[in-house]
N, C-alpha and C positions, 0 to 999 in steps of 0.2 A: 451446128444443129445438135439437138439431143437425139437420143435413140428414137424418140417419137416424132422427130422432125420439127420440133419447136426451136426457134432461135435462142441461143444462149446469150449472145451479146451482139450489138450493132455499133460499129465504130465509124465516127466521122473524123477523117484526117484532113485538116485544113490549115493552110499557111496564113495565120492571122493571130494578132494579139487578142487578148480579152481584157480590156481595161476601160470599158465605157463608164462603169461606176468608179473605177480608180481615178479617172480624170474629172470626176464631178466636183463642183465647188459647193458642197452642201454640208460642210462640217463647221468647225468652230474657228474663231480668229485667234491666232497666236502671234506673239512678237518674237522675232529672231534678230537680235542686234537692233539695227535701225530699220529693219523691214517688218512689215505686217503681212502675214500669210494666212490664207484660208486652208485648213487641214481637214481632209475628208476622214471622218472617224468611223465610217460605215464598214461593216463586214458583209461581203456579198460574194455569191458564186458567179456574179456577172452573167453574161449571156450563156456561157457553158452550163451554169446552174439551171437557167431557164430551159435550155435545150434538153438537159437530162430530165427535168421535172415534166416537161411536155411529152416526151416520148415514153417515159416509164409507164408501164401498164398498157401500151398500145400494141403488144404482141411482137416486140422487137428484141426481147430479152433485156439485158442491161445496156442502156445507152452510154456510150463513152465518146469523149472528145480527146483527140491526140493532136497537139500542135505540130505543124510541119516546119517549113523554112520561113520563120517569121522575123528574120533579122532586119529586114527593111520593108515589112508589110504592116499596114495599120489595120484597125478594126473594120470588119464588115459592119454595115448598118442597115437595118430594115427601113425601107422607104415607104411613106414619108417619115422623116425623123420627127421626134417629139422633144419638147424641152425637158421633161422629167427624165433624168438619166436612168433611174431604176426602171421606169416604164419602157424606155428605149431598149435597155438590155433585155427585158422580157420579150419585147416584140422581135428583136434580132434572134434570140434563142428559138422562139417559136417559128420564125421564118426559116431558119436553118433546119429545124426539125421537120417542117413540111417538105423542104427540099430533099431530105433523106427519105421520107416516106414515098415521095414521088419517084425516087430513083430505085427503090427496092424491087419493083416488078421486073426491072431490066438487069438485076444482079446476076452475075455468072456463078453457077454452082461449081465449086472446085472439088476434086476428089480428096478423100481423106488422106492425111499424111502425118508424119511424126511432128511433134512439137519439141524444138530444141533451142536452147538459149546458150549464148557464150558471151564472155566479156573479157576485156583486157585492160590493164592499167599501164600508163606510160607517163614519163616526165616531160613537161612542156617548158622550154626555156623562157625565163622571165626577162623581157627586154624593154619594159616600160618603166622609166625612172619614177613615175608617180606610183606605180605598183610597188616598187622597192620601198618607197617612203611609207606607203600604206601598210605594207607588211611589218615594217619596223615599228610603226605606231600601234600595231595590234588591231587594225581595222578589219582584218580578215577573221576575227573571232578566234575560234579554236583551230582554225586551219593554219598549219605551219608551212614554212618554206623548206626547200631541200637544196643541197649542193652535192653534185656528183652522185645523185641518187640516195643520199643520206639525209635524214631529218636534221635541220639546223635551226629550228625554232622560228623566230621572227626575221632572221636574216638569212638570205639565200638567193640563188639565181634560177630556181626551178619550182614549178608547182606540180603536184601529183594529180592527174586526171584519168579519164578512162572513156571507153566506148563499149557499146553492147549491141548485139544483134539477136533477134528472136525469129526463128523460122517456124511458121505455122503452115504445114503442108507445102503449098507452092507459093506462099506469101512470106516475104522477108521484111522485117521491120528494123532497120538500122537506127540506133539511138545515139544522138550526138550530144556532147556536153556543152550546150549553149544555144544562142539564137543565131541560126545560120542565115546569112544573106543568100537569097535564091541563086544568084550568079555563081556562088561557090560550089553549087552542085553540078557545075558544068553546063548550065543552061544558057550561058553567054560565052562569047569567044574567050578562050583561055589566053591570059596575058594582055587583055585589052580592058580599057576602062568601062566599056559597055554602056556608055552614055550616062552613068550616074554622077559624073563630075562635069563641071563646066569645061567647054573647049571641044575639040574635035573628038567625037566618040570613037573614032577609029585610030586614035593616037596610041601606038603600041608602047608598052613599057617592058622592062627586061626581067620582070618577076612573073612567075606563073602560078596558077592555082595549085595548091596541094591536092593530092588524091583524097577522095572522100569515101566513106563506107559504102554508099549505094553503088559505086562503080564496081565493087567486088561482090555484090550480092548476086547469087546464081538463080534466085527464084524468078518465076515469070512475072509476079507482081511484087512491087516494092513500096512499102509505106514508110516514108521517112518521118522520124520522130525527133523533134527538137526539144530544147529546154530539159534534157534528160540528165541522168547521172548527177554530176556535181555542179552543173550550171557554171561552166568555166567563164562564160561571157559571150560577147558578140563574136561570131566567126565570120571574118570579112576577107574576101579575096584580095589579092595584091593590088588590083587596079582600083579597089574601093578606098584606098588611103590617099589623103591629099598630099600634094607636093610639099 
């Protein structure tokens, strides 16, 4: 809130992709080898763009969407769905905007507090042979690989990544470098498949989930932010890998 009590911004934190327009088949036909593909050439803000446009100017300050744990979560869709993907994205954004407006009267007012940000960088072991080959082929663009913490160009066994946390009064927003599968946040039994793979959902395996930033947040409220920093990739718990 400003000194006059007006909202400065309103944030929607939602575990969801935003790719309704991205999956649309409304582009041009191209040939790739022996295959004929339809490529979507549109540039769109998808439903987050519609969400922002709908709420802007409605007394909520700047509307913002922050993606949460979207590693295995698909798009929300306003019902009933329509065939036009651009129109569907608009309906979904407006529907989510109305949900936010309906929730605002029940919002809890938090006392003023300091705003502090912190970030760390760390090296992640590279254990995927396809990633080794992709790095050597230059498919990572300007991003280089590392060995023993030292830059080694296209050949190496580590990547440099990072994590960030922003404290806003009594609210903490841990930011993770990738698309987090919700179970990796500790919302499913650690060391278990959690029913995402065929077979017995209680079948234990001998690998456990790594610790995640939200476990260490001290704030009363925690808003987890995915797809942040350098977008390392999908962050999947041990039980999410196939045999």
